[in-house]
Structure formats: C-alpha cells, structure tokens
C-alpha positions in Angstrom: 0.0 -0.2 0.2 1.2 3.5 -0.9 0.2 6.4 1.1 1.0 10.4 0.5 1.5 12.5 3.7 0.8 16.1 3.5 -0.2 19.0 5.7 -0.5 22.6 6.6 -1.8 23.5 3.0 -3.2 26.8 4.5 -5.4 27.6 1.6 -6.0 31.4 1.7 -2.8 32.3 2.9 -1.1 35.9 1.7 2.6 36.1 1.3 3.8 39.6 1.8 0.1 40.8 2.1 -0.8 39.6 -1.5 -2.9 36.7 -2.6 -1.6 32.9 -3.8 -4.3 31.6 -5.9 -2.1 31.0 -8.6 0.6 29.6 -6.3 -2.0 27.1 -5.2 -3.4 26.4 -8.3 0.0 25.4 -9.3 0.9 23.3 -6.5 -2.6 21.5 -7.0 -1.4 21.0 -10.8 1.7 19.7 -9.6 0.3 17.5 -7.0 -2.3 15.9 -9.2 0.2 15.3 -12.0 2.6 13.1 -9.3 -0.3 11.1 -7.9 -1.5 10.5 -11.6 2.5 9.2 -11.9 2.6 7.0 -8.5 -1.2 6.3 -8.1 -1.2 6.2 -4.2 -3.9 4.5 -2.4 -4.4 6.9 0.1 -3.3 10.8 0.6 -3.1 11.7 4.2 -3.4 15.9 5.0 -2.6 16.2 8.5 -4.6 19.4 9.8 -4.7 23.2 9.0 -5.9 22.4 5.4 -7.2 26.4 5.5 -5.5 29.3 6.9 -8.4 30.7 8.7 -11.4 29.4 10.6 -13.7 31.2 8.1 -12.3 30.4 4.8 -13.4 32.9 1.8 -15.3 31.1 -1.0 -12.0 31.1 -3.4 -10.1 29.1 -0.7 -12.8 26.5 -0.2 -13.3 26.4 -4.2 -9.4 25.6 -4.4 -10.1 22.7 -2.3 -13.2 21.5 -3.7 -11.6 21.7 -7.2 -8.8 19.6 -6.5 -10.8 16.4 -4.8 -12.9 16.5 -7.5 -9.9 16.2 -9.9 -7.9 13.6 -7.8 -10.9 11.3 -8.3 -9.2 10.2 -12.1 -5.4 9.8 -10.3 -6.5 6.4 -9.1 -6.3 7.5 -5.3 -8.7 5.8 -3.6 -9.3 7.8 -0.3 -8.3 11.1 0.8 -8.5 11.8 4.7 -8.2 15.3 6.0 -8.0 16.7 9.7 -9.0 19.8 11.2 -6.2 21.8 12.4 -5.8 24.7 14.9 -6.4 26.8 12.3 -9.3 25.2 10.8 -12.9 25.3 12.3 -14.0 21.7 13.2 -17.8 23.2 13.0 -17.1 24.4 9.0 -15.3 21.2 8.1 -18.0 19.1 10.0 -20.5 20.8 8.3 -18.6 19.8 4.7 -18.4 16.2 6.1 -21.7 14.9 4.2 -20.4 16.3 0.5 -17.2 14.6 0.9 -17.8 11.3 0.3 -18.6 11.6 -3.5 -14.8 12.5 -3.6 -13.9 9.4 -1.8 -12.6 11.7 0.8 -12.9 11.8 4.8 -12.7 14.8 7.2 -12.2 14.1 11.0 -12.8 17.6 12.4 -12.9 17.3 16.3 -12.6 14.3 18.5 -13.6 14.0 22.3 -12.8 11.6 24.9 -16.1 10.1 25.0 -15.6 8.6 21.5 -12.0 8.1 20.7 -12.5 5.3 18.2 -14.5 7.8 15.7 -11.1 8.3 14.4 -10.5 5.0 13.5 -10.3 4.1 9.8 -9.5 0.5 8.2 -7.2 1.0 5.2 -7.7 -1.4 2.7 -6.4 -2.7 -0.8 -8.0 -2.9 -3.9 -9.2 -6.5 -3.1 -10.7 -5.4 0.2 -7.6 -7.0 2.5 -7.1 -4.5 5.2 -3.4 -3.2 5.4 -3.4 -0.8 7.8 -5.7 0.9 10.7 -5.1 4.7 10.7 -6.4 6.8 13.7 -7.1 10.2 11.9 -6.4 12.4 15.3 -7.4 15.9 14.1 -6.2 19.2 16.4 -7.0 18.3 20.0 -8.8 21.1 21.7 -8.3 21.9 25.2 -11.9 21.7 25.8 -12.1 18.5 24.7 -9.2 16.6 26.1 -7.7 18.5 28.9 -7.8 16.7 32.4 -10.2 18.3 34.9 -8.3 20.1 37.9 -9.5 22.1 40.5 -7.8 25.3 41.9 -6.5 23.6 44.7 -4.3 21.2 42.7 -0.9 21.6 42.5 0.3 24.3 39.8 2.2 21.5 37.7 -1.2 19.6 37.4 -2.9 22.5 36.4 -0.6 23.7 33.7 -0.1 19.7 32.4 -3.8 19.3 32.1 -3.8 19.6 28.2 -0.8 17.9 27.4 -1.4 15.1 29.8 -5.0 14.9 27.9 -3.6 14.2 24.8 -0.8 11.6 26.0 -4.1 9.7 27.4 -6.0 10.2 23.9 -2.8 8.6 22.3 -2.6 5.8 24.9 -5.9 4.9 24.7 -5.6 4.6 20.7 -2.1 2.5 21.1 -4.7 0.1 23.4 -6.8 -0.3 20.5 -4.2 -0.5 17.7 -2.5 -3.5 19.6 -6.1 -5.2 19.6 -6.5 -4.2 15.5 -3.2 -5.7 14.8 -3.8 -9.1 16.5 -7.2 -9.0 14.5 -6.2 -8.0 11.1 -2.4 -7.5 11.1 -0.9 -4.7 9.0 0.3 -1.0 10.2 -1.3 1.0 12.8 -0.6 4.6 11.6 -1.4 7.6 13.8 -2.3 11.4 12.6 -1.8 14.3 14.8 -1.6 17.9 14.4 0.5 19.3 17.4 4.2 20.2 18.5 6.6 17.7 19.8 9.4 18.7 22.3 12.6 19.4 20.5 11.2 20.2 17.0 12.8 23.3 15.3 10.3 25.7 14.5 10.2 28.7 12.1 9.6 32.2 13.4 6.2 32.0 11.5 4.8 28.8 12.9 6.3 30.0 16.6 4.1 33.2 16.3 1.0 31.1 14.9 1.2 28.6 17.5 -0.1 31.1 20.6 -1.2 28.8 23.6 -0.4 25.4 22.0 2.0 23.3 24.0 4.6 20.8 23.0 4.3 17.0 24.1 7.2 14.3 24.2 7.7 12.0 21.4 7.0 9.2 23.8 3.5 9.6 23.6 3.3 7.8 20.2 4.1 4.4 21.6 6.0 1.6 19.2 2.6 0.1 18.2 2.5 2.8 15.7 4.4 1.9 12.8 4.3 5.6 11.6 2.9 9.1 13.0 1.8 11.5 10.3 2.4 15.2 12.0 1.1 18.1 11.3 1.6 21.7 12.6 5.2 22.4 12.1 5.8 24.1 8.9 9.7 22.5 8.5 10.3 19.1 7.6 11.4 17.3 10.9 11.6 13.6 12.0 11.3 13.3 15.7 12.0 9.8 15.3 13.3 9.3 11.9 11.7 6.4 9.8 8.8 6.4 12.2 7.5 9.9 13.5 7.3 12.7 10.8 6.5 16.3 10.1 6.3 16.4 6.1 6.2 20.1 6.8 4.2 22.9 4.7 4.2 22.2 0.9 4.8 26.1 0.4 6.4 28.6 2.4 4.0 30.5 4.8 6.1 33.3 5.3 9.7 35.0 4.6 11.4 32.7 6.9 10.3 29.7 5.2 11.1 30.1 1.9 15.0 29.2 2.6 14.6 25.5 3.0 13.1 22.8 0.6 9.6 21.8 1.2 7.8 18.3 0.7 5.8 15.7 1.0 6.3 12.0 2.3 5.7 8.5 0.7 5.1 5.8 2.9 5.2 2.3 1.8 3.4 -0.2 3.7 4.3 -3.8 2.9 2.5 -7.2 3.5 3.9 -7.8 7.1 3.1 -4.1 8.6 6.4 -2.8 7.6 6.7 0.5 6.9 9.4 3.0 4.5 9.6 6.6 4.2 10.9 8.4 1.2 10.7 12.0 0.6 9.1 14.3 -2.4 10.8 17.4 -2.7 7.7 20.1 -3.9 9.2 22.8 -6.8 9.2 26.3 -5.9 6.3 27.9 -7.2 6.7 31.6 -5.6 10.2 32.4 -5.1 10.2 34.8 -2.1 13.3 36.8 -0.2 14.6 39.5 1.9 17.3 41.6 0.5 19.3 44.3 1.8 21.0 47.4 0.3 23.1 49.9 1.9 23.4 52.7 -0.8 22.3 53.3 -4.7 25.2 51.5 -6.3 24.3 48.0 -5.5 20.7 48.0 -7.4 22.1 46.7 -10.7 24.2 44.4 -9.1 21.1 43.0 -7.2 18.9 42.9 -10.4 21.6 40.3 -12.0 21.4 38.4 -8.6 18.0 38.3 -8.5 17.5 37.1 -12.4 19.9 34.4 -11.6 17.9 33.3 -8.8 14.7 33.5 -10.6 16.6 30.9 -13.7 17.9 28.6 -11.1 14.2 28.4 -9.6 12.3 28.1 -13.3 14.9 25.4 -14.0 13.6 23.8 -10.7 10.0 24.1 -11.3 7.2 21.7 -12.7 8.3 18.7 -14.8 7.2 19.3 -18.2 5.4 22.4 -17.8 5.3 26.0 -18.9 4.7 27.2 -15.7 7.4 30.0 -14.5 7.6 30.6 -10.5 6.9 34.1 -9.9 9.3 36.2 -7.8 8.5 38.4 -4.8 11.0 40.6 -2.7 11.3 42.5 0.3 13.8 45.0 -0.1 15.2 46.5 2.9 17.2 49.7 2.5 19.5 51.2 5.0 21.1 54.1 3.0 20.2 57.5 3.4 21.3 58.8 0.0 17.8 58.4 -1.6 14.5 60.1 -0.6 11.2 57.9 -0.5 9.8 58.8 -3.9 13.8 57.9 -5.6 13.6 54.8 -3.6 10.0 54.2 -5.2 11.6 54.8 -8.5 14.2 52.3 -8.0 12.4 49.8 -6.5 10.1 49.9 -9.5 13.1 49.9 -12.1 14.4 46.7 -9.8 10.8 45.3 -10.6 11.4 45.3 -14.1 14.9 44.8 -14.8 14.4 41.5 -12.7 11.4 40.4 -13.8 9.6 40.5 -10.5 6.2 39.9 -9.6 6.6 42.4 -6.8 9.1 44.3 -4.7 8.0 45.4 -0.8 10.3 48.5 0.2 11.0 49.0 3.7 13.6 51.9 5.0 15.6 50.6 7.8 18.5 52.6 9.9 22.2 50.9 9.4 22.0 50.6 13.3 19.3 48.6 13.8 19.2 46.8 10.4 19.8 43.2 12.0 17.0 43.8 14.5 14.9 45.4 12.1 15.3 42.1 9.8 14.5 39.9 12.6 11.2 42.1 13.2 10.3 41.5 9.7 9.9 37.7 10.2 7.2 38.2 12.4 3.9 38.8 11.3 2.3 41.8 10.7 -1.3 42.4 11.7 -2.3 41.9 8.3 -0.9 38.7 8.1 -2.6 37.5 11.0 -5.9 35.5 10.9 -8.7 37.3 13.7 -8.6 34.4 15.4 -4.8 34.4 15.7 -5.0 38.2 16.8 -7.3 36.9 19.7 -4.8 34.0 20.8 -2.1 36.3 20.9 -3.7 38.8 22.9 -5.3 36.4 25.1 -1.2 35.4 25.7 -0.4 39.2 26.4 -3.1 39.7 29.0 -2.3 36.2 30.8 0.8 38.0 32.3 2.7 35.5 34.5 -1.0 33.5 35.5 -1.2 29.9 34.3 -3.8 29.4 31.2 -7.1 28.4 31.6 -7.8 26.3 28.6 -11.1 25.7 29.0 -11.7 29.3 29.4 -9.6 30.1 26.4 -11.5 27.7 24.4 -15.0 28.9 25.1 -13.9 32.5 24.1 -12.5 31.3 21.0 -16.0 29.5 20.3 -17.8 32.7 21.0 -15.3 34.7 18.6 -15.7 32.2 15.9 -19.6 32.3 16.2 -19.4 36.0 16.0 -16.8 35.7 12.6 -19.3 33.1 10.8 -22.5 35.9 11.6 -20.1 38.7 10.1 -19.1 36.3 7.0 -23.0 35.2 6.9 -23.9 39.2 6.4 -21.3 39.7 4.0 -22.4 36.8 1.9 -25.7 38.3 2.1 -24.6 41.4 0.7 -23.0 39.8 -1.9 -25.8 38.0 -3.2 -27.8 41.2 -3.1 -25.0 43.0 -5.4 -25.4 40.0 -7.8 -29.1 40.3 -8.5 -28.9 42.9 -11.3 -32.2 44.8 -12.1 -30.8 46.6 -15.0 -27.7 47.0 -17.2 -26.4 49.6 -14.6 -26.9 47.6 -11.6 -25.0 44.4 -13.9 -22.3 46.3 -14.1 -22.2 47.3 -10.5 -22.7 43.7 -9.7 -19.4 42.9 -12.1 -17.4 45.2 -10.8 -18.2 43.7 -7.0 -16.5 40.4 -8.0 -13.4 42.2 -8.4 -10.5 42.2 -5.6 -11.4 44.6 -3.0 -8.4 46.5 -3.7 -5.8 46.5 -6.4 -2.6 44.3 -5.6 0.3 46.7 -6.9 3.6 45.1 -8.0 5.2 47.8 -5.9 4.4 48.7 -2.1 4.3 52.2 -0.7 7.2 53.0 1.3 7.4 52.5 5.2 10.1 53.7 7.4 11.3 51.7 10.5 13.7 54.4 11.4 
C-alpha cells in the first residue's frame, strides 16, 4: 500500500500581503500530476487545510476543485483532519459532501468517542493493510484533564498535554487489538508540537497557547505517525514519526529551505518505509538588503540568476514559471522615498519580479529590524490568531485556563461566522442586477477589494 503524507496547506494564506491563488493552483496541478504517476492508495492531510477558521469562497473552491480532480488519479481515499487554524464546525458541515470525492474529514475528537477516528485502510481486494487513527488538532476543551484550583500548579499547567497523552495511549491500546485481529500497520495522525522540534518564526508566532508533548506519547505500536503543525520538515524519530512540513512557504523565513511531501510504503507484513518527495518552487520569495544606490544593478542580476535557477527547478514538463517576490530593506540615506520607490520599480522590471516590497531601515538597527520583519504583521494574521496572541499578552504570568480560552474562541468564531453570513448576503444582493447599470455594478463587485500594486508604498522603520 502506498500512502502520501501532506499537511498545512493553509489555503487562503497571503504572502507579503498579496494573494496566492495562482501559486496554490500551480501546486495542485503538480500534485495531481504526481498522484497520476505514482497512484497512491491514500492521501493524508494532517491539519490546517485552511489558513483561517472562516475561509473565503476562493479558498474553499481550491479544495473542492482539487478533490474533484483527484478522483481521476487513481487515489482511492483522501483523509483530512482539522488543524488549529481550521474550524471544526465548518469542516464538519462539509463532511456529508466529501464521500462523493472518496474523501473523509475528521474535524474534532472528544474523550467520549475516541474510536470515531479509527479508519481501516484496505487494498483493492478489500484486505486491510493498515489501521489509521485520524487524530485532528485536539482542543483543550475536548481532552484536557479535569483540575481544581487547589491542585498543584504543575498539574493545572499540564492538564492539556496529559490529556493529549491519554488520548494516544487509549488509541495505542486499540491499535494492539486491531493488529491481533487484522495484522497490518498502525498509523496515527496528529496536529501538535513535539518537544525539541525546530520551528520557524512564522510557526512560532501562530502556535499561540499550544503546548508541546514528548515523542514518547506515540507508542511503538504505531508504525508511522503522520504529523502536521510544524511547517519545516522534521523527524522526531527518523523512519517512524515525521512532520512532512507545509508544501509552500508560509512566510519569508520559510522560503530558505526545501519543502516536501512524504511517501509511506506499507508492505504485506506491516513494515513501513518513508521516502521524501521535494515540492518545486512555485513562488520565489526572499528578503534582500541594500546600503546605497550603487547596489541596485548588481542586485538585479543576482535576482535574475535566482529566478533562472527556480525556473529550472519548477514543474516537470510544464511551462509554469515561478513568480518572484522580494522584500527590499534599504538602509542608505542617499535616496528620498520617491527615489527609492522609482528604484524599486526599476528593479522589479529589470529582474522580472512580480512584486517588490520596499522598507526603509536604519543601518544601526538593520539586523534587529530584519528579525522583526520575520514576525507576522497584523495584515498577515487571521482574526483568531490576533485574539489568541492578545489572550497570551493579557494573561501575564498566570497559568492559562484552556477551557476559558476555548469558550472565548468558540464565541469569537460564532461572531465571525455571523459576520461572514452578513457579507455573503450583501454579495448575493449585489449579484441580482435589475438593469444594465446594476449588472455592471455587480460585475465590479466580484473584483478584488483593492488592486494589488507590484511595488509597495514605502514605510520607514526608523
């Protein structure tokens, strides 16, 4: 049996505050071509399918278009789990539609019905080759162990992680029974952070109040653990416990390493082999620095060379050319803002760039400012992420109350869903033209809310 492991698609994500629809489409075109060639039996997506708990119509359209086309690749089953960015309620509503695509979603899990995540994986002849435990992101309200204010601080602070450990311990007990009955491999999914795993700045910013667990919660009975949540490929235990990482860079700090998917081959005895599948670069994003006007010409040639290298690495047998986005940090004092904007536009044209985002910085603070640029701006955070970070800031040194935080988040999600419903109603009203004039108005309403200029307005960090 051949299984393809992916995670953290973050459909709807924006890079440098510009949409990535073409990049996601290019990724799916490549993925479908790959699946047609290798013909996996199963595709696993370990959480964070969407970038927001209230994904827009275009983000949802990307997913359903992929699922409808995947049926022609020979892949017999697609299994998605919810991540911390996803809305369990929103994905659950979509669940009845997914069987037509041979897809299954596990959006939530609670302690009273843990085996709802157990899915048999059978070959074409109906023989079970593996038992899958499709564990989504486990929310504190669902799994945290009960504690009282009188309990020691350590017990209160670890109620969530101990609850996660108990979930996987219960699934491990069931996996041993399933192996006795059916043989084959036992595979667990998860969307969480394992202690000691290297995180990028973007991932670190988005984790919020999530806590890490030890890799020992995944007992040896699990032959493979397909993890999501960490965007950089990692193996807490080589050959058995793997983060495949996000297929695309979700921030500038994630553009410096190669992204990948993972193939898992399950043999007749339940043995597992893991093989990496590098993902081509569909958007080249980087941060560059200049100290004076003399460096623009050399920089243009340097960027052209990098673009040629990325082009050579793009889709096999395709004419798709990666787009190229650059964050330019300028610390020189020899250009006015209007002159810097002109130079940025000239650089964009000379190097064939899609976008140049220009930022001023002082020479004395350039290094610190560069690190700050890797932190997410408000425009790059979803509303839920802003709330999570605000809750952290206001908590101070007091231990977090997972149940209270989850209640606040659920109320917040309800408000967001209501706002989105109101927006949808307004959009539908605009799309009911009563005359030629209103028809033209409705057509314009479908355009992006604001034009995306290839060269950003300047800002000063000094």
